[in-house]
Backbone bond lengths (Angstrom), bond angles and torsions (degrees), N, CA, C in turn:
res aa  C-N    CA-C-N  psi(-1)  N-CA   C-N-CA  omega(-1)  CA-C   N-CA-C  phi
1 M - - - 1.461 - - 1.513 108.97 -
2 T 1.318 115.74 136.84 1.464 120.06 177.44 1.505 109.04 -146.27
3 D 1.323 117.40 151.99 1.447 119.44 175.76 1.518 109.07 -86.57
4 D 1.335 116.62 165.30 1.453 120.60 -165.98 1.509 114.69 -96.10
5 K 1.331 118.28 -23.19 1.452 119.59 -169.68 1.513 111.17 -125.86
6 P 1.357 117.20 146.49 1.454 118.98 171.38 1.517 110.00 -61.89
7 V 1.333 116.15 154.43 1.452 120.48 178.06 1.521 109.52 -72.63
8 I 1.327 117.26 136.64 1.453 122.92 174.77 1.521 107.13 -106.98
9 F 1.331 116.14 121.63 1.450 121.08 -178.52 1.514 108.79 -96.40
10 R 1.345 116.41 135.03 1.452 121.44 -179.77 1.522 109.47 -123.42
11 L 1.315 116.50 129.69 1.451 122.89 174.99 1.514 109.29 -109.89
12 S 1.341 116.02 152.75 1.448 119.26 169.23 1.522 109.48 -64.07
13 A 1.347 116.78 163.38 1.460 120.24 179.90 1.520 110.74 -59.05
14 A 1.339 116.85 -40.23 1.462 119.77 -178.86 1.522 111.05 -66.92
15 A 1.348 115.98 -44.16 1.462 118.67 -179.47 1.519 110.98 -66.41
16 F 1.352 116.84 -37.08 1.461 119.73 179.07 1.526 110.59 -65.09
17 A 1.324 115.88 -42.75 1.463 119.07 179.22 1.519 110.72 -62.81
18 L 1.331 116.85 -41.30 1.445 120.22 178.99 1.521 111.32 -63.61
19 A 1.345 116.59 -45.78 1.457 119.67 179.82 1.520 111.20 -60.74
20 T 1.344 117.22 -38.78 1.457 120.97 179.00 1.520 111.10 -62.66
21 L 1.329 116.30 -42.83 1.455 120.00 178.83 1.521 111.63 -64.99
22 L 1.335 115.97 -41.10 1.453 119.35 -179.83 1.525 111.55 -62.81
23 L 1.329 116.16 -46.23 1.449 120.01 -176.82 1.523 111.97 -70.15
24 S 1.331 117.35 -27.10 1.464 119.92 -179.98 1.518 112.67 -85.13
25 G 1.346 116.04 -7.96 1.452 118.84 -179.46 1.508 113.45 78.45
26 S 1.337 118.80 16.74 1.452 121.47 -176.31 1.518 112.91 -78.82
27 I 1.346 117.36 -14.48 1.447 120.06 177.48 1.518 108.08 -103.91
28 A 1.323 117.57 120.36 1.457 121.10 -179.93 1.521 109.61 -74.72
29 P 1.343 118.22 133.54 1.450 119.85 -179.13 1.524 111.53 -65.33
30 A 1.338 116.71 134.16 1.459 121.19 175.72 1.521 109.21 -84.61
31 L 1.312 116.66 173.06 1.449 121.05 176.94 1.523 109.15 -62.18
32 A 1.335 116.80 122.79 1.456 120.65 -176.33 1.524 110.51 -66.69
33 R 1.330 115.41 146.21 1.453 121.73 -178.58 1.528 109.55 -127.62
34 V 1.344 115.88 164.27 1.457 122.53 168.22 1.525 106.80 -105.43
35 I 1.338 115.91 122.71 1.464 122.30 -178.81 1.519 107.86 -111.58
36 A 1.316 116.76 121.39 1.458 122.37 -178.54 1.525 110.32 -95.02
37 V 1.332 115.18 137.99 1.465 122.52 178.86 1.519 108.50 -127.20
38 G 1.308 117.50 134.89 1.458 119.27 176.69 1.508 112.44 173.01
39 P 1.340 116.64 169.58 1.467 120.78 -177.75 1.524 113.42 -58.85
40 H 1.333 117.32 -26.90 1.459 120.76 -176.94 1.529 111.53 -111.64
41 R 1.319 116.63 18.36 1.467 121.97 178.54 1.524 110.10 -104.23
42 A 1.328 114.61 166.85 1.465 118.88 175.09 1.520 110.86 -61.11
43 L 1.338 116.26 -39.08 1.466 121.28 175.87 1.527 107.93 -98.61
44 K 1.317 116.44 116.00 1.467 121.14 -173.53 1.518 113.30 -87.50
45 L 1.345 117.84 -25.57 1.459 122.10 -169.96 1.526 110.90 -129.18
46 P 1.331 117.77 149.70 1.469 119.73 175.02 1.522 113.01 -55.98
47 S 1.336 118.22 -36.85 1.462 119.70 -179.57 1.525 111.97 -62.48
48 E 1.335 117.71 -30.87 1.462 120.57 176.62 1.523 110.53 -68.47
49 A 1.327 117.28 -38.14 1.463 120.54 176.10 1.519 111.02 -67.37
50 A 1.329 116.61 -39.92 1.469 120.04 179.62 1.520 111.39 -61.12
51 A 1.328 117.26 -32.91 1.461 120.98 -177.68 1.521 112.35 -70.05
52 V 1.333 117.88 -24.50 1.467 120.34 -176.70 1.524 113.27 -113.45
53 A 1.325 117.72 -5.14 1.468 120.66 -176.29 1.519 111.53 -64.28
54 R 1.345 114.83 142.02 1.450 122.12 175.36 1.523 109.17 -117.98
55 D 1.321 116.04 165.42 1.455 121.30 -178.42 1.528 111.06 -50.70
56 G 1.335 115.79 131.94 1.454 121.34 173.85 1.509 115.06 85.83
57 D 1.322 119.44 -2.68 1.462 121.24 -179.01 1.522 111.35 -68.55
58 T 1.334 115.02 157.04 1.458 123.05 169.75 1.518 108.03 -111.23
59 I 1.325 116.41 128.89 1.469 121.91 178.38 1.522 106.96 -108.99
60 E 1.330 116.35 120.48 1.454 122.62 178.73 1.527 108.82 -108.67
61 I 1.343 116.43 122.74 1.465 121.67 -174.75 1.527 108.96 -110.51
62 D 1.334 115.94 122.31 1.455 121.72 -177.84 1.525 111.38 -70.24
63 T 1.319 114.96 161.42 1.462 122.45 176.62 1.530 110.82 -52.47
64 G 1.326 114.94 136.46 1.456 119.59 177.88 1.511 111.21 153.13
65 T 1.318 116.10 171.61 1.463 122.74 175.05 1.519 107.96 -108.32
66 Y 1.327 115.88 123.95 1.455 122.32 -175.06 1.522 109.25 -113.11
67 R 1.320 116.12 112.38 1.464 120.46 175.35 1.526 106.59 -86.03
68 D 1.319 115.17 83.45 1.451 121.30 -167.48 1.526 107.99 -160.27
69 C 1.317 115.40 157.64 1.461 120.51 170.17 1.515 107.26 -133.71
70 A 1.333 117.10 161.96 1.460 120.28 -174.86 1.520 110.04 -147.10
71 V 1.347 114.88 145.62 1.463 122.46 172.28 1.523 107.02 -111.42
72 W 1.328 116.17 115.59 1.460 122.91 -175.83 1.524 108.75 -98.45
73 R 1.341 116.83 110.64 1.462 121.64 -175.56 1.522 113.77 -101.90
74 A 1.326 117.63 -23.67 1.464 119.92 179.42 1.526 110.28 -71.12
75 A 1.320 116.13 154.22 1.464 122.02 -179.08 1.524 110.47 -97.24
76 G 1.339 115.13 158.04 1.460 120.57 174.05 1.511 114.09 67.74
77 L 1.329 117.78 26.17 1.462 120.96 -179.11 1.524 111.62 -79.87
78 T 1.334 115.64 148.58 1.458 122.95 163.43 1.516 106.82 -116.24
79 I 1.340 116.54 121.52 1.462 122.35 -178.25 1.519 106.41 -119.15
80 E 1.337 117.05 114.40 1.458 118.31 -170.49 1.521 112.18 -142.92
81 A 1.346 113.79 158.19 1.457 120.62 176.37 1.517 110.05 -71.85
82 H 1.336 115.02 137.95 1.466 122.00 173.94 1.518 106.47 -114.32
83 G 1.322 115.00 74.14 1.453 121.54 -173.25 1.512 110.32 121.59
84 P 1.331 117.82 169.36 1.468 121.59 -177.68 1.528 112.13 -77.85
85 S 1.308 115.74 161.80 1.473 123.49 169.26 1.513 113.11 55.98
86 V 1.317 114.95 61.82 1.464 121.05 173.82 1.528 106.91 -103.84
87 T 1.340 117.31 112.21 1.458 122.26 -173.34 1.516 110.37 -118.39
88 I 1.339 115.37 130.80 1.460 122.81 174.21 1.523 107.29 -107.72
89 T 1.330 116.71 125.40 1.462 120.45 -177.04 1.525 109.02 -149.86
90 G 1.315 116.76 -178.08 1.456 120.72 178.91 1.517 112.48 105.83
91 R 1.323 115.84 -160.21 1.459 121.42 -176.40 1.527 110.01 -77.92
92 P 1.318 119.32 129.71 1.466 120.87 179.96 1.529 112.46 -67.90
93 C 1.314 117.18 148.36 1.458 121.73 173.64 1.528 109.42 -63.52
94 L 1.323 116.32 133.88 1.470 123.04 178.71 1.521 111.63 55.69
95 E 1.336 116.46 21.73 1.470 122.83 -175.38 1.528 112.32 63.18
96 R 1.362 117.97 16.93 1.461 120.80 -171.45 1.527 114.31 -116.68
97 G 1.331 119.03 -36.12 1.449 118.39 -175.53 1.517 113.01 -161.41
98 L 1.349 116.95 144.17 1.456 120.38 171.80 1.526 109.85 -65.93
99 F 1.323 117.44 -45.02 1.455 123.11 166.64 1.523 107.54 -116.20
100 I 1.329 117.23 123.44 1.454 122.13 170.52 1.525 107.17 -106.37
101 V 1.318 116.44 118.98 1.462 121.78 -174.37 1.525 108.31 -104.02
102 A 1.343 115.17 104.63 1.467 121.92 -179.50 1.517 112.08 -104.92
103 G 1.319 118.16 1.23 1.456 122.74 177.47 1.518 111.01 -107.04
104 A 1.322 116.60 138.90 1.464 121.63 -177.25 1.528 111.41 -70.97
105 N 1.336 114.61 158.49 1.472 122.54 171.06 1.531 111.98 60.03
106 T 1.325 115.49 49.67 1.467 121.91 -178.72 1.522 109.88 -101.97
107 T 1.336 115.82 137.87 1.458 122.50 173.91 1.520 108.85 -117.21
108 I 1.346 116.71 131.81 1.460 123.38 178.11 1.524 107.13 -121.84
109 R 1.337 115.79 129.67 1.467 118.90 -169.59 1.528 111.09 -140.72
110 G 1.340 115.76 128.34 1.453 121.15 166.69 1.513 116.23 79.01
111 L 1.331 118.84 16.72 1.463 121.93 -177.24 1.530 111.19 -105.34
112 T 1.326 115.60 156.89 1.467 122.63 172.06 1.519 108.83 -109.05
113 F 1.334 116.23 133.72 1.463 122.95 176.37 1.526 107.13 -118.80
114 E 1.318 115.65 123.35 1.469 118.55 -169.49 1.523 111.02 -138.50
115 G 1.343 115.02 132.29 1.456 121.06 168.94 1.510 115.44 75.15
116 A 1.332 117.28 35.72 1.465 120.03 176.72 1.522 109.31 -78.82
117 H 1.331 115.78 106.85 1.456 122.16 178.88 1.516 108.21 -133.30
118 G 1.342 116.45 129.14 1.454 121.02 -177.13 1.511 112.42 -122.43
119 A 1.318 115.48 172.01 1.463 121.33 -176.26 1.520 111.93 -61.88
120 E 1.353 117.24 -31.56 1.467 120.86 -179.62 1.524 112.31 -95.55
121 H 1.324 117.34 6.63 1.466 123.26 176.88 1.524 112.16 60.97
122 N 1.341 116.57 32.99 1.459 120.70 -178.93 1.533 110.78 -136.82
123 A 1.331 116.36 27.52 1.458 120.86 -179.01 1.527 110.16 -77.12
124 A 1.344 115.25 158.53 1.457 120.85 -175.23 1.515 110.99 -131.61
125 G 1.331 115.41 150.58 1.448 119.10 167.66 1.522 109.98 -59.10
126 I 1.344 116.12 -50.53 1.461 122.47 173.36 1.519 108.19 -125.79
127 L 1.334 116.63 124.04 1.458 123.11 171.68 1.524 107.27 -106.72
128 G 1.325 117.36 111.82 1.454 121.94 -179.02 1.519 110.64 -98.19
129 L 1.325 116.43 117.59 1.464 121.44 -179.13 1.522 112.50 -103.09
130 A 1.320 117.68 -20.27 1.465 121.95 -173.63 1.527 110.20 -109.26
131 D 1.319 115.59 173.07 1.460 121.31 -176.68 1.532 111.94 -73.43
132 N 1.327 114.23 147.26 1.468 122.68 164.60 1.528 112.02 66.73
133 L 1.327 113.45 77.04 1.463 122.42 176.95 1.525 108.80 -107.83
134 T 1.347 115.65 131.02 1.462 121.84 176.23 1.520 108.69 -121.09
135 V 1.339 116.35 129.05 1.466 121.93 178.50 1.519 107.85 -124.90
136 E 1.335 116.06 122.78 1.455 121.35 -176.00 1.528 110.72 -126.74
137 N 1.321 115.70 137.99 1.471 122.56 168.03 1.520 112.27 49.71
138 S 1.309 116.04 44.58 1.451 121.38 -179.25 1.522 110.41 -116.92
139 R 1.334 115.70 170.29 1.461 120.76 -174.12 1.530 108.52 -132.58
140 F 1.335 115.45 137.62 1.467 121.96 -178.11 1.523 107.59 -130.46
141 A 1.323 116.61 118.66 1.465 120.39 -175.22 1.518 110.58 -133.22
142 D 1.333 115.55 131.05 1.463 122.91 172.02 1.527 112.17 56.01
143 N 1.333 116.52 40.18 1.458 121.49 171.04 1.527 109.62 -100.75
144 E 1.320 116.22 162.40 1.465 118.18 171.28 1.533 108.31 -69.28
145 N 1.327 118.66 -64.23 1.465 121.58 164.75 1.526 108.48 -100.92
146 G 1.321 116.21 137.33 1.455 117.41 168.36 1.521 109.19 -68.56
147 I 1.349 115.77 -63.96 1.462 123.13 175.01 1.518 107.75 -127.23
148 L 1.332 116.64 128.70 1.464 123.51 174.02 1.520 106.74 -120.15
149 A 1.329 117.51 115.26 1.464 120.62 -170.26 1.514 111.63 -127.54
150 G 1.331 115.24 139.63 1.454 122.52 173.19 1.515 109.71 -126.58
151 G 1.318 116.05 -148.54 1.454 121.09 -178.21 1.505 110.82 127.11
152 T 1.336 116.20 -178.02 1.452 121.59 -179.56 1.525 110.68 -84.62
153 A 1.327 114.86 179.14 1.469 120.11 179.51 1.525 112.45 -67.70
154 A 1.331 118.00 -7.34 1.467 121.23 177.25 1.527 112.47 -96.85
155 S 1.319 117.59 -5.50 1.460 120.94 -171.43 1.521 112.44 -75.98
156 R 1.334 114.36 144.86 1.461 121.70 175.82 1.523 109.04 -125.49
157 V 1.311 116.20 125.89 1.458 122.49 179.19 1.517 107.85 -114.65
158 R 1.334 115.06 123.54 1.461 120.27 -178.31 1.522 109.34 -125.06
159 V 1.340 115.80 131.38 1.464 123.01 178.92 1.519 107.07 -125.78
160 S 1.339 117.21 125.70 1.460 119.35 -179.26 1.522 110.26 -142.02
161 G 1.342 115.13 149.63 1.447 121.74 173.32 1.512 115.31 58.78
162 S 1.321 118.05 27.36 1.460 121.34 -172.53 1.533 111.28 -114.73
163 T 1.328 115.74 161.84 1.460 122.42 -176.81 1.520 109.62 -124.36
164 F 1.344 115.27 136.09 1.464 122.75 -179.04 1.522 107.80 -125.28
165 L 1.325 116.48 115.23 1.457 121.71 -173.91 1.524 110.67 -120.94
166 G 1.321 117.13 116.68 1.451 121.52 171.38 1.514 115.23 63.07
167 N 1.322 117.50 27.65 1.457 120.40 175.26 1.530 109.57 -82.99
168 G 1.338 115.93 167.83 1.454 120.47 176.72 1.510 113.43 112.15
169 S 1.330 114.64 146.84 1.463 120.92 178.10 1.523 108.51 -166.69
170 C 1.309 116.56 146.95 1.459 120.93 168.24 1.529 109.25 -128.73
171 A 1.341 115.88 31.16 1.459 120.22 176.48 1.522 110.63 -66.77
172 G 1.353 117.06 -33.91 1.464 122.63 172.30 1.517 107.44 -119.73
173 A 1.356 116.91 -130.00 1.456 119.03 167.71 1.526 107.38 -65.68
174 C 1.302 117.73 139.41 1.461 119.43 -172.97 1.528 111.21 -61.79
175 A 1.319 114.99 139.44 1.455 123.82 178.61 1.523 108.00 -120.13
176 H 1.329 117.29 147.19 1.457 121.99 -164.71 1.528 111.66 -129.86
177 G 1.323 115.61 173.00 1.462 119.64 175.72 1.517 110.75 -60.45
178 V 1.328 116.11 -60.90 1.472 123.40 169.80 1.513 107.14 -129.11
179 Y 1.342 116.26 131.27 1.462 120.86 -179.90 1.522 109.26 -133.62
180 A 1.328 116.41 112.92 1.467 121.92 167.37 1.519 106.24 -88.86
181 G 1.346 115.68 102.76 1.452 120.42 -166.87 1.504 115.68 -91.75
182 S 1.333 118.47 6.67 1.461 121.52 176.10 1.521 108.75 -143.04
183 A 1.335 116.35 172.28 1.459 121.53 -173.55 1.530 110.37 -82.22
184 I 1.344 115.45 65.31 1.458 120.95 174.62 1.529 109.31 -72.64
185 A 1.333 115.96 169.95 1.464 119.21 -177.62 1.520 112.27 -67.10
186 L 1.352 116.84 -41.37 1.461 119.24 -171.08 1.516 111.04 -153.04
187 L 1.321 115.80 135.14 1.459 122.79 160.58 1.518 106.60 -117.60
188 E 1.333 116.20 121.59 1.463 121.20 178.50 1.519 109.11 -125.22
189 I 1.326 116.39 123.79 1.461 122.66 179.02 1.515 107.87 -123.28
190 S 1.343 116.90 124.50 1.458 120.38 -176.76 1.519 110.74 -142.56
191 G 1.319 115.57 148.34 1.452 121.60 173.24 1.512 114.76 57.29
192 S 1.332 118.00 32.57 1.460 122.02 -174.49 1.524 110.93 -121.19
193 R 1.335 115.87 167.76 1.458 121.99 -178.34 1.517 109.59 -126.67
194 F 1.336 115.80 133.74 1.462 123.11 174.60 1.519 106.48 -122.93
195 L 1.321 116.51 113.92 1.458 121.02 -175.13 1.519 109.96 -127.95
196 G 1.333 115.92 131.70 1.459 121.38 171.78 1.512 114.83 65.28
197 T 1.325 118.08 35.35 1.467 120.50 176.36 1.526 109.89 -59.77
198 Q 1.339 115.55 143.86 1.453 121.30 -175.20 1.535 111.44 -106.56
199 T 1.321 116.22 123.40 1.473 126.25 166.84 1.528 114.35 68.03
200 A 1.330 117.81 -48.95 1.462 121.86 -174.53 1.527 109.95 -94.34
201 H 1.330 118.06 -152.18 1.457 122.53 -174.45 1.529 110.87 -102.30
202 S 1.306 117.02 146.86 1.463 119.25 175.03 1.517 110.54 -67.81
203 V 1.332 116.93 -45.24 1.469 122.29 177.37 1.515 108.39 -130.57
204 K 1.344 116.52 127.62 1.456 121.23 173.02 1.521 108.04 -131.06
205 S 1.335 116.80 132.07 1.459 120.25 -174.86 1.517 111.25 -140.43
206 R 1.347 114.45 126.44 1.459 121.54 169.06 1.535 111.07 -102.20
207 A 1.317 116.98 11.38 1.457 121.25 -177.78 1.533 111.14 -63.70
208 L 1.318 115.78 154.35 1.462 120.37 175.94 1.520 110.76 -64.65
209 S 1.328 116.18 -32.83 1.462 121.75 176.84 1.521 108.67 -133.13
210 T 1.332 116.53 132.06 1.460 121.69 -179.13 1.517 109.24 -128.19
211 I 1.340 115.92 127.37 1.464 122.24 176.03 1.521 107.99 -122.55
212 V 1.323 116.43 123.33 1.465 122.53 175.94 1.523 106.11 -126.70
213 A 1.338 117.09 107.92 1.465 120.16 -169.90 1.523 110.92 -141.37
214 H 1.341 114.64 137.23 1.466 122.04 172.31 1.534 111.91 61.82
215 N 1.331 116.43 43.36 1.456 121.80 179.00 1.524 110.74 -117.99
216 E 1.330 115.61 163.72 1.458 122.40 165.88 1.516 107.62 -110.14
217 I 1.334 116.71 124.13 1.458 122.42 178.90 1.523 106.83 -129.75
218 A 1.332 116.63 107.13 1.463 119.93 -170.05 1.521 110.97 -143.17
219 D 1.339 115.41 135.17 1.459 120.28 173.23 1.520 111.58 -70.01
220 G 1.329 116.22 -36.48 1.453 119.74 -173.35 1.517 111.29 64.44
221 A 1.323 116.49 -158.67 1.459 120.80 -175.65 1.522 112.57 -75.90
222 N 1.346 117.95 -26.69 1.462 120.38 -171.23 1.519 114.26 -113.98
223 G 1.312 118.99 -7.95 1.452 120.93 -179.44 1.516 112.16 -70.28
224 T 1.339 115.38 143.20 1.467 120.89 -179.77 1.523 110.65 -125.47
225 S 1.320 117.26 28.75 1.457 120.72 -173.31 1.520 112.14 -61.61
226 S 1.321 115.36 160.23 1.458 122.42 172.77 1.536 108.05 -84.31
227 Y 1.327 118.77 -99.44 1.465 120.36 173.69 1.516 109.39 -82.03
228 L 1.316 116.32 147.91 1.456 119.55 168.46 1.522 109.96 -70.60
229 I 1.332 116.46 -42.87 1.467 122.70 178.52 1.521 107.63 -136.18
230 D 1.327 116.23 128.34 1.463 121.85 178.21 1.522 109.30 -125.88
231 I 1.334 116.19 122.68 1.466 122.15 178.25 1.528 106.16 -125.96
232 P 1.342 117.08 78.28 1.469 120.78 -164.42 1.516 114.85 -68.20
233 N 1.346 117.99 -22.91 1.464 120.16 -177.79 1.521 113.70 -106.53
234 G 1.316 117.05 5.47 1.457 120.69 179.26 1.519 112.05 67.59
235 G 1.351 115.95 -145.95 1.460 121.22 -174.32 1.516 109.62 107.25
236 D 1.328 117.01 -159.17 1.467 121.44 173.56 1.514 108.71 -77.26
237 V 1.337 116.63 126.70 1.464 121.34 -175.83 1.525 109.21 -133.46
238 L 1.331 115.75 126.94 1.458 121.63 172.38 1.522 108.00 -131.05
239 I 1.330 116.36 116.97 1.461 122.98 177.83 1.519 106.47 -124.69
240 E 1.338 117.10 110.23 1.464 118.53 -173.45 1.531 111.84 -146.80
241 H 1.334 113.71 148.53 1.465 122.77 172.76 1.529 112.53 57.04
242 N 1.336 115.35 40.96 1.462 120.20 176.50 1.523 110.55 -107.42
243 D 1.338 115.69 153.18 1.463 122.49 173.15 1.525 106.39 -106.46
244 L 1.335 116.79 110.40 1.458 122.74 -169.83 1.529 110.00 -117.54
245 Q 1.337 116.40 142.22 1.461 119.86 179.04 1.509 110.26 -147.44
246 K 1.325 116.00 132.09 1.454 122.68 177.26 1.524 107.62 -109.12
247 G 1.344 115.64 121.32 1.453 120.20 -173.06 1.514 113.39 -87.28
248 A 1.318 114.78 168.73 1.460 121.58 -176.58 1.526 112.52 -67.15
249 R 1.336 117.72 -18.50 1.465 120.72 -178.29 1.532 112.25 -99.22
250 S 1.297 117.87 11.20 1.466 120.55 -179.17 1.526 111.42 -54.61
251 S 1.347 115.36 139.03 1.465 119.84 177.87 1.524 112.23 -80.15
252 N 1.327 117.61 -3.66 1.463 121.93 177.20 1.521 107.39 -139.63
253 A 1.315 115.24 97.20 1.462 120.02 -176.32 1.524 112.87 -79.25
254 E 1.323 118.00 -6.32 1.464 120.10 -169.67 1.519 114.15 -85.24
255 V 1.353 118.13 -37.72 1.462 121.07 -167.12 1.523 110.05 -141.64
256 A 1.341 116.16 141.73 1.462 121.53 174.29 1.530 111.45 -95.63
257 I 1.334 117.30 -48.36 1.470 123.03 -179.44 1.515 108.02 -123.05
258 S 1.337 116.30 121.71 1.464 120.87 -179.27 1.525 108.96 -116.79
259 I 1.327 116.09 131.95 1.466 121.68 -177.48 1.522 108.94 -130.57
260 G 1.333 116.84 121.25 1.459 122.11 169.15 1.504 116.15 79.14
261 E 1.353 117.67 29.70 1.471 117.90 -175.93 1.522 113.33 -81.13
262 E 1.343 118.54 -9.50 1.458 120.30 -178.99 1.528 111.06 -100.89
263 P 1.344 117.80 153.40 1.471 120.81 -171.90 1.531 114.42 -86.70
264 R 1.329 119.19 25.37 1.465 122.61 176.37 1.520 108.15 -123.56
265 P 1.321 117.92 77.17 1.468 119.71 -169.66 1.519 113.21 -74.15
266 N 1.332 114.77 145.90 1.452 120.98 164.04 1.526 108.91 -71.78
267 P 1.347 118.23 164.54 1.471 119.36 172.93 1.528 111.03 -53.29
268 R 1.310 115.69 145.38 1.465 119.64 -177.45 1.522 110.84 -63.26
269 G 1.332 114.51 142.14 1.456 121.04 175.98 1.505 109.51 -140.98
270 T 1.311 116.54 -154.35 1.456 121.25 175.54 1.526 109.37 -100.17
271 V 1.319 116.17 148.95 1.466 122.35 176.25 1.520 106.99 -123.72
272 I 1.332 116.26 108.77 1.462 122.30 -176.67 1.514 108.79 -124.93
273 V 1.326 116.44 125.31 1.467 122.98 176.95 1.529 106.22 -129.07
274 R 1.335 116.12 109.39 1.470 117.55 -171.44 1.530 112.47 -144.18
275 D 1.324 113.22 147.06 1.465 122.01 170.67 1.524 112.85 58.95
276 N 1.326 115.95 36.35 1.461 121.29 173.95 1.528 109.98 -101.73
277 R 1.321 115.86 158.36 1.464 121.55 169.86 1.518 107.48 -113.37
278 F 1.334 116.56 126.34 1.461 121.32 179.69 1.514 109.63 -126.03
279 V 1.335 115.66 126.40 1.461 122.56 178.44 1.527 107.90 -118.45
280 S 1.315 116.68 127.73 1.456 121.56 175.34 1.522 109.45 -108.30
281 A 1.340 116.24 125.40 1.456 121.60 175.68 1.519 111.51 -97.07
282 L 1.330 117.29 9.64 1.462 121.18 -177.37 1.528 110.84 -77.75
283 P 1.323 117.71 149.11 1.470 119.73 -177.03 1.518 114.00 -75.22
284 G 1.341 117.54 -18.10 1.456 120.98 179.03 1.517 110.92 -119.79
285 P 1.331 117.19 -178.04 1.456 120.30 -176.78 1.524 112.51 -69.98
286 T 1.314 116.01 146.49 1.457 122.60 173.60 1.515 108.51 -136.19
287 V 1.330 116.62 152.07 1.464 122.26 -179.00 1.520 108.37 -92.73
288 F 1.316 116.54 129.75 1.463 121.03 177.42 1.527 110.62 -69.68
289 V 1.341 118.29 -53.84 1.468 122.51 177.94 1.522 108.74 -128.84
290 R 1.324 115.75 122.25 1.461 121.17 170.62 1.522 107.23 -105.70
291 N 1.323 115.85 114.28 1.463 121.63 -177.41 1.521 109.14 -106.61
292 A 1.340 115.88 108.61 1.459 120.70 179.24 1.529 111.98 -102.02
293 T 1.326 117.34 9.04 1.464 120.71 175.94 1.530 108.87 -87.57
294 P 1.345 117.84 164.56 1.463 119.57 174.68 1.523 113.40 -79.73
295 V 1.322 117.21 -5.14 1.463 121.96 -179.14 1.522 109.34 -82.32
296 A 1.317 117.20 135.54 1.458 121.21 178.66 1.524 109.99 -71.98
297 A 1.321 116.41 117.07 1.460 120.62 176.63 1.528 109.28 -74.23
298 V 1.334 115.97 143.29 1.457 121.62 178.41 1.525 107.80 -112.70
299 L 1.341 116.60 110.84 1.453 122.82 177.29 1.514 108.57 -107.35
300 S 1.334 116.82 129.32 1.463 119.53 179.14 1.519 109.81 -151.74
301 G 1.331 115.05 143.82 1.451 121.42 172.59 1.508 115.45 68.72
302 N 1.328 118.42 14.07 1.460 120.45 179.69 1.525 110.56 -83.96
303 V 1.323 116.71 141.66 1.460 122.56 176.65 1.519 107.46 -106.57
304 L 1.341 116.68 120.38 1.460 122.26 -173.98 1.520 109.59 -117.04
305 E 1.344 116.66 129.52 1.455 121.31 -178.73 1.523 109.73 -126.49
306 G 1.332 116.27 135.65 1.452 121.97 -176.80 1.514 110.02 105.54
307 Q 1.335 116.51 -167.55 1.460 121.45 178.95 1.535 108.16 -84.84
308 V 1.315 115.37 88.43 1.462 120.89 -169.98 1.524 109.93 -124.75
309 V 1.341 116.18 131.14 1.454 123.47 167.70 1.517 105.99 -96.28
310 A 1.314 117.75 123.01 1.462 120.62 -171.54 1.532 112.21 -63.66
311 L 1.344 118.41 -45.35 1.465 121.07 -170.76 1.504 110.12 -152.46
312 T 1.334 115.85 135.86 1.456 121.64 162.10 1.512 107.95 -121.25
313 G 1.336 116.22 145.84 1.451 120.74 -174.31 1.519 110.56 96.93
314 P 1.344 117.37 179.01 1.452 120.71 -174.82 1.522 112.96 -66.56
315 G 1.335 115.97 140.60 1.441 119.97 176.47 1.512 112.44 148.02
316 S 1.329 114.28 -173.90 1.463 121.30 -177.80 1.510 109.59 -135.20
317 V 1.329 115.26 153.86 1.456 122.61 -179.58 1.516 109.03 -126.83
318 A 1.326 118.09 125.79 1.465 122.28 176.15 1.531 108.26 -140.36
319 P 1.336 119.88 144.55 1.463 123.51 -8.14 1.499 110.36 -73.84
């Protein structure tokens, strides 16, 4: 199962004007500060910090569960946990995201985002609207989208050391574990875990270049995901050193990794899938990689278990 259209991101006039100024360099960075958030701080909620944050600030959030959402407009922010078990939950801002990141060059570290559900069934733990989002060592549980990211063709989105549990929905437009919904320069996911994704895809990328390396992506006993990895517009693709598993309850028994199935291709690049382990728990045959691009995919060193067809479409398989 896949949705038909790229995501279109809409900002308010004020947020758009601010983003334009930030990207053009028209706002001079102020002296960076550390802003503390917590039950015993002057600022009790992340949204209060977002309202006063300036370019380059660091926001430290104390241990606790915050039923709050925030729109981050300043650029160059670092937003991180100050202690264990920092959870952001509740109603998403604008029905779209627990954190909406409208400022470029933002890093988010060590937070949990849980239960992002919106009226259009496309809400996200983190909705990234601006260029260059980095997410490290964070956790996403029971959201429609874990991370939904856009940006310009220069944007780079990097996710590392993070865990995604039971995200996904196709109640409206399909929502995924991680979705790069526009033709950004790069989506890179490393050292992360995707477990029990529901209905949609664990990873979906329209980026010009997609790297998925050293991750665990598994349906397990309860996951009902469609593709484990979907790269509908092709481009440069590197998928390596992942532990992949398609469960018996998958909503798409035919394919694990789909590349280039939509008729709006990115510029041609290389397609390399190597040194992965893939286990299929399905009772019938499933395709490990379906390559619908004209580029020859290169598969090497993959270990396949179950009733698995290594490749359909152009390419080679070794050994």
